C-alpha positions in Angstrom: 18.0 8.8 -12.6 15.8 7.3 -9.9 14.7 3.8 -10.4 11.4 2.4 -9.1 10.6 -1.3 -8.6 6.8 -1.7 -8.8 5.3 -4.7 -6.9 1.7 -5.4 -7.8 -0.7 -8.0 -6.5 -3.4 -9.4 -8.7 -6.3 -11.7 -8.0 -8.9 -12.0 -10.7 -8.0 -8.4 -11.7 -9.0 -8.5 -15.3 -11.2 -5.3 -14.9 -8.4 -3.1 -13.6 -4.8 -4.5 -14.2 -4.7 -3.3 -17.8 -5.3 0.4 -16.8 -2.8 0.1 -14.0 0.0 -1.2 -16.3 -0.9 1.4 -19.0 -0.5 4.2 -16.5 3.0 2.9 -15.6 3.9 2.7 -19.3 3.2 6.5 -19.5 6.2 7.2 -17.2 8.9 9.1 -19.2 11.6 10.4 -16.9 11.6 7.5 -14.4 13.3 4.1 -14.8 11.3 1.2 -13.5 10.7 -2.5 -13.4 7.5 -4.4 -12.6 7.0 -7.6 -10.7 3.4 -8.9 -10.5 2.5 -11.5 -7.9 -0.7 -13.3 -9.0 -2.8 -15.0 -6.3 -4.3 -17.7 -8.5 -6.4 -15.7 -10.9 -8.9 -17.8 -12.9 -10.0 -15.0 -15.2 -8.1 -13.3 -18.0 -5.7 -11.4 -15.7 -2.6 -13.3 -16.9 -3.4 -12.8 -20.6 -3.8 -9.0 -20.0 -0.5 -8.9 -18.1 1.3 -10.7 -20.9 0.0 -8.4 -23.5 0.9 -5.3 -21.5 4.4 -6.7 -20.8 5.1 -7.0 -24.5 4.3 -3.3 -24.9 6.2 -2.3 -21.8 9.3 -4.2 -22.9 9.6 -1.7 -25.8 10.1 1.2 -23.4 13.8 2.3 -23.0 13.2 3.1 -19.3 11.7 -0.2 -18.5 13.8 -2.9 -16.9 12.7 -6.1 -15.1 9.3 -7.5 -16.1 8.2 -10.6 -14.3 5.1 -12.4 -13.1 5.1 -14.7 -10.0 2.2 -17.1 -10.2 0.6 -18.8 -7.2 -1.9 -21.6 -7.6 -4.1 -20.1 -4.8 -4.6 -16.9 -2.9 -1.6 -16.4 -0.7 -2.7 -13.1 0.8 -0.9 -9.8 0.6 2.4 -10.3 2.4 3.9 -13.4 0.7 3.5 -12.2 -2.8 4.7 -8.7 -2.1 7.8 -9.9 -0.3 8.6 -12.2 -3.2 8.2 -9.3 -5.6 10.5 -7.0 -3.5 13.2 -9.7 -3.5 13.3 -9.7 -7.3 14.7 -6.2 -7.4 18.4 -5.6 -6.7 19.7 -2.5 -4.9 19.9 -0.5 -8.2 16.2 0.0 -7.7 16.5 2.7 -5.0 12.7 2.9 -4.5 10.1 0.2 -4.2 6.5 1.1 -5.0 3.9 -1.3 -3.5 0.8 -0.9 -5.8 -2.7 -2.4 -5.9 -3.9 -3.5 -9.3 -6.9 -1.2 -9.0 -4.8 2.0 -9.0 -3.9 4.4 -11.9 -0.7 6.3 -11.3 1.0 9.3 -13.0 4.5 10.7 -13.2 3.8 13.8 -11.2 2.6 11.7 -8.2 5.6 9.4 -8.4 8.0 12.3 -8.6 6.3 14.2 -5.7 6.6 11.2 -3.4 10.3 10.6 -4.4 11.0 14.3 -3.7 9.5 14.0 -0.2 11.5 10.9 0.6 14.8 12.4 -0.8 14.4 15.6 1.2 15.2 14.1 4.6 17.1 10.9 5.6 14.4 10.2 8.2 11.6 10.1 5.7 11.0 6.4 5.1 7.7 5.8 3.3 5.3 8.0 1.5 1.8 7.6 0.2 -0.4 9.8 -2.1 -3.8 11.3 -1.9 -6.2 8.8 -3.4 -9.6 9.3 -5.0 -11.9 7.1 -7.0 -12.6 8.0 -10.6 -15.8 9.7 -9.5 -13.8 11.9 -7.1 -14.5 10.3 -3.7 -11.5 11.1 -1.4 -10.2 8.1 0.6 -8.9 8.4 4.1 -5.6 6.7 3.2 -3.4 8.2 6.0 -4.7 7.2 9.4 -4.0 6.9 13.1 -2.9 3.6 14.5 -6.0 1.5 15.3 -6.6 0.0 18.7 -9.1 -2.7 19.8 -11.4 0.1 21.1 -11.4 1.8 17.7 -12.1 -1.5 15.9 -14.9 -2.3 18.2 -16.5 1.0 17.6 -16.3 0.6 13.8 -17.6 -2.9 14.1 -20.8 -1.6 15.8 -21.7 0.4 12.7 -25.3 -0.9 12.8 -25.7 1.1 16.0 -24.7 4.3 14.2 -21.1 4.4 15.4 -19.5 4.0 12.0 -19.0 7.7 11.6 -17.6 8.0 15.1 -15.0 5.2 14.3 -14.0 6.9 11.0 -13.5 10.2 12.8 -11.4 8.6 15.6 -8.9 7.3 13.0 -8.8 10.5 11.0 -6.2 13.4 11.3 -8.5 16.5 11.0 -5.9 18.6 9.2 -4.4 16.0 7.0 -5.5 17.7 3.8 -4.5 21.2 4.9 -0.7 20.8 4.3 1.5 19.4 1.6 3.0 16.6 3.8 1.5 15.2 6.9 3.0 12.5 9.2 0.5 9.7 9.8 0.4 6.5 11.9 0.0 4.4 8.8 -0.8 4.5 5.1 -3.1 2.2 3.2 -0.9 -0.1 1.2 -2.7 0.5 -2.1 0.3 2.8 -3.0 3.5 3.0 -1.0 6.7 4.5 -2.1 9.5 3.2 0.1 13.3 3.8 0.1 15.1 0.6 -0.6 17.6 1.4 2.2 14.6 1.5 4.6 13.5 -2.0 3.5 17.0 -3.2 4.0 17.0 -2.0 7.6 13.4 -2.5 8.7 12.9 -5.8 6.8 10.1 -7.4 4.8 6.3 -7.5 5.4 5.3 -9.8 8.3 4.1 -13.0 6.6 2.2 -14.1 9.7 -0.4 -11.7 8.5 -2.4 -13.0 5.6 -4.5 -10.0 4.5 -4.7 -7.2 7.0 -3.4 -5.2 8.9 -0.1 -5.8 7.2 -0.1 -2.1 6.3 -0.4 -1.0 9.9 2.2 -3.4 11.2 4.8 -2.4 8.6 4.3 1.3 9.2 4.7 0.7 13.0 8.1 -0.9 12.2 9.0 2.1 10.1 8.3 4.5 13.0 10.1 2.3 15.5 13.0 2.0 13.1 13.6 5.7 13.3 11.9 6.7 10.0 8.7 8.7 9.2 5.5 7.7 7.5 4.2 10.5 5.3 1.0 11.3 3.5 1.7 13.5 0.5 -1.1 15.8 -0.5 0.7 17.0 -3.6 0.7 13.4 -5.1 -2.7 12.4 -6.5 -3.6 9.0 -7.9 -6.8 7.1 -8.7 -7.8 4.1 -6.6 -11.0 2.2 -7.3 -11.2 1.0 -3.7 -12.6 -2.5 -3.5 -12.7 -2.9 0.3 -13.0 -6.7 0.3 -13.5 -7.0 4.0 -16.7 -4.8 3.8 -18.5 -7.0 1.2 -19.6 -9.7 3.6 -19.9 -9.7 7.4 -18.8 -13.4 7.6 -16.1 -14.0 5.1 -12.5 -15.3 4.9 -11.2 -11.8 4.4 -13.0 -10.6 7.6 -11.8 -13.6 9.5 -8.2 -13.1 8.4 -8.5 -9.4 9.2 -9.6 -10.1 12.8 -6.9 -12.7 13.2 -4.3 -10.3 11.9 -5.4 -7.5 14.2 -5.2 -9.8 17.3 -1.7 -10.9 16.2 -0.6 -7.3 15.8 -2.1 -6.0 19.0 -0.3 -8.8 20.9 3.0 -8.3 19.0 3.2 -4.6 20.0 1.1 -4.7 23.2 -1.2 -1.8 22.4 -4.7 -3.3 22.7 -6.3 -0.1 23.9 -3.7 2.6 23.6 -1.3 3.4 20.7 0.2 6.5 22.3 3.7 5.1 21.9 3.5 5.3 18.1 1.3 8.4 17.9 3.9 10.3 20.0 6.4 9.5 17.3 4.0 10.8 14.7 3.5 14.1 16.5 
């Protein structure tokens, strides 16, 4: 039986973490464990986690249940890496999951089937919609400085142009589509791939840790795949969009500059996109 290690970040997630954990509890034919990294929640998040863990511990297919608690917000990479390290190699898949997602067994099995079908398939992500049915562009082209500048100029009417530049036009026309990167709200990764490619880059606090890691997946000889046959719910919070001047936006910009410099593709990401195609 396949075994998934779920790594979930929480940060004042009282409105969503219960539904996320309840959806994992519905898994019947998949063995799993859960590690939650909490970034200093001050609401009732921890109480909700503890109550759900009591219920989850009664499931025969549930293994490790653990919460890592930080006193403050450590960002997305440190907590996720700590969660991954809690799982030994008997967990042959790691699922990075946001607390505002609701999963299902069919989606998990579909992504595992895609990864198992070819040794070069390294990471898979599902189609994601909000509860109201809004489809998210969760499999995207690698961003460049040019693209980010276009998106930043949304008040001049260029927002739609930026969104189109990062979109694969035919992404929803086929069961599986290779993409530059996947939003990290739900990643299914082979454990062997993590062992080879390494952990998330902790020099990035918030974003674009998802882009950077998927670039390393491609450069490591594996593929990044968007799975149309796997559907989950994601109530997308988009923290960096709430305020123009905020810590999240500052960290996002800092992360982008670090990544562009690391891989030397300020204006052109053709090296990675050629691998995608």
